[in-house]
Each structure stands twice: as C-alpha cells, then as structure tokens.
C-alpha positions, 0 to 999 in steps of 0.5 A, spaced: 071 145 539 078 142 541 079 140 533 077 147 531 083 150 535 088 144 532 086 146 525 087 153 526 094 152 529 096 147 523 094 152 518 098 158 521 104 153 522 104 151 515 103 158 513 109 160 517 113 155 514 111 157 507 113 164 508 119 162 512 121 158 506 120 163 501 124 168 505 130 164 505 132 165 498 139 164 497 145 169 498 145 176 497 151 175 491 146 175 486 143 170 481 148 163 481 150 160 475 154 164 469 153 171 469 149 174 463 153 176 457 155 183 455 150 186 451 151 186 443 153 193 440 146 196 438 148 202 435 145 204 428 139 207 425 132 204 427 126 206 422 120 207 425 115 201 423 109 203 427 106 206 433 100 205 438 097 210 443 097 209 450 092 215 451 085 216 449 086 217 441 082 213 436 085 210 430 091 207 429 093 201 425 099 197 422 105 200 419 106 208 417 103 212 415 098 212 421 093 217 423 090 218 430 084 222 432 082 226 439 075 226 441 074 233 437 076 229 431 083 233 430 088 228 427 095 227 428 098 223 422 105 219 423 109 219 416 116 216 418 121 217 423 128 214 425 132 213 432 139 213 431 143 210 437 151 212 437 156 207 439 158 213 444 151 212 448 148 218 445 141 217 441 137 222 436 130 221 435 126 224 429 119 223 427 115 226 421 108 228 422 102 232 420 098 235 425 092 240 423 094 239 416 101 242 417 108 238 417 111 238 424 118 234 426 118 232 433 125 230 435 129 228 442 136 227 444 140 224 450 143 218 452 141 211 452 144 205 456 143 197 454 142 192 460 140 185 457 134 186 453 132 193 456 134 199 453 133 206 458 133 213 455 135 219 458 133 225 454 136 231 454 132 235 449 125 239 451 120 236 451 123 229 453 120 224 449 123 217 449 122 212 455 125 205 457 124 200 452 126 193 450 131 191 444 131 184 441 136 183 435 134 188 430 127 190 433 126 195 438 120 197 442 120 203 446 115 208 450 115 215 448 110 221 448 108 226 442 104 232 444 103 229 451 100 223 449 104 217 451 105 212 445 109 205 444 113 205 438 116 199 434 123 200 430 127 196 426 134 196 424 
C-alpha cells in the first residue's frame, strides 16, 4: 500500500515538473535570433488555376474549366479568373463562371496584407468573397466563397 502512494506521488511530481518546464518558455520579447525578412513585393496579377470545394458539392477536377454540382444536379462551372494585388495594398478578384446555363461574373475587392507567407484579405465588396491564404513565390492558395459555398482557390502569377 505504501509503495502505491509513493508511485502516485512520483508520477504527480514528474508531471508537475514537466508542466512547469513547458510553461517557462523564454521571455515575452518574441522569438530569438534574426528577425523575419520583410515580405517580398507580391503585387501583380494571379491567374486562377484551380478550385476545390470545401462545401457539399460533387464534381471538381484539376485545372479549368471545372464543374461542381449540388445534390439536385445544378451545375456551377468555373471558366477563368484572376486576382490582382496592387502595390498600394488593394486587391480585385474577378471570376467568370456559368450557373444554370447563364454566364456570371463574380467579383470582390478590398485590401490585403502579407505577413511572412500568410496573406490576409479584408473585403469591402458585397458579397465578401476572399478569406485568408498563403503565398509562396509566384503561387497562392486562398479560401473564398461563391454563392455561399466555401472553396479553396489556387492562383499563379
């Protein structure tokens, strides 16, 4: 009985030591070492190269055009699109699609901000489409929505 209490005490002591060590992780001055380099100029026009649904649609595929269908069989086909990032921190998105047999243009505009490899969008249009994403070299991946359905888009400069 006495050895069981000693084991329990040792287990609690080791767990407490591990938690205390993890909590003492450096000062509040941020990461040590050299600071991250300033983000490169990402301005320019990025062509839409692909989409994948994050919602409940079927279909899809690689490249464009790409068609998605809802449960009733209604099709949404993405034909082309581009995202323009201006050097002043503004953006414009324009996507050409076909919905229920009719051509539609879906657009968005607003501001963007790059931190490292992350890009944050602040839409000013209605409906707001662009969400946060990541950028690496001449490629970008971002979350967006069309018709209330979430998508992840791929773009290339």
